[in-house]
N, C-alpha and C positions, 0 to 999 in steps of 0.2 A: 282670734281671741280678743276679748274685751276685758278691761281692768278698770276698776273705779274705787277710789277711796271714799268711805262713808263714815259718818259719826254715828255710833250706836245710840239710839234713842230708847225711850221706855225705861221705867224705873227698875225693871228686872234684868235689863241687859239681855244677854243671850243664855240665860239659865232656864232649866226645866221647860216650862210651857212655851216660852218664846222660841227656844231651840227646837222643840218638837214641831212647832208651827212652821218654822223656817225650813226644816228638813222636809216636811210634807209639801210645802210650796216648791222647793228645789227639785223634789222627786218627780214633779209633773213634767219637767223639761227633759229633753233628750240630751242636751249638752252637758258637758262636765262642769261642775260648779265647785269652786274651792274658795276658802277664806284664808287670809294671812293676818294673824294677830300677834303682835309682839315678836315678829320674825319667824313664827311657826306657821307652816302651811297645813291646812286640814281639809278633809273631805267634807263638804257642806251637805252631803246627802246622808251623813251618818249622825244620828242623834247623840251617840256617845262622844264622838269627836267634837261636835258642836258644844256640848256641855263642858267638855274638858278645856275648851278654848278660854273659858272664864271671862269672856268679854263683858264688860260692865258698861253701864250708861256713861256716855262721854268718851269712851275709847274710840280710837280710829282703827278701822279694819279695811283691808283691801279685798274686794270681791273680784273673782276671776270667773268668766264664763267662756267656754270654748265648744263650739259645735253649731249645728244647723239653726237652733232657736236661741242663740246666745243673746241677741238683742232683747227679745221679749223677757227672757229670764233675768237679765241685768236690770231692766226697768222694774219688774215686780219685786225682785229680791232686794234691791237697794231701798225701795220704799218701805219694805217690811223691816229691814234693819234700822232704818231711820225712825221707825215708829209712825210712818205716814201711810200705812196700808189702808186702802179704801179711799184715798184722796186723789 
């Protein structure tokens, strides 16, 4: 299992479109993906859970990946949260 604390980037935080994009990216991986925001653990492959996290720009969240492709998932998903996708 990998765990990384990241700062939420992007003006929208993890609401609506960014949450859906994150879920789509997380769903490509076989490993389990979860986020911890303000002490609450959520399933990062669920759009509803992601939107309910209400993570805003500047919030710190913890990403956890666990499974066979956890390293690749952590790299891609942490860049996405930080607003650095494609860099």
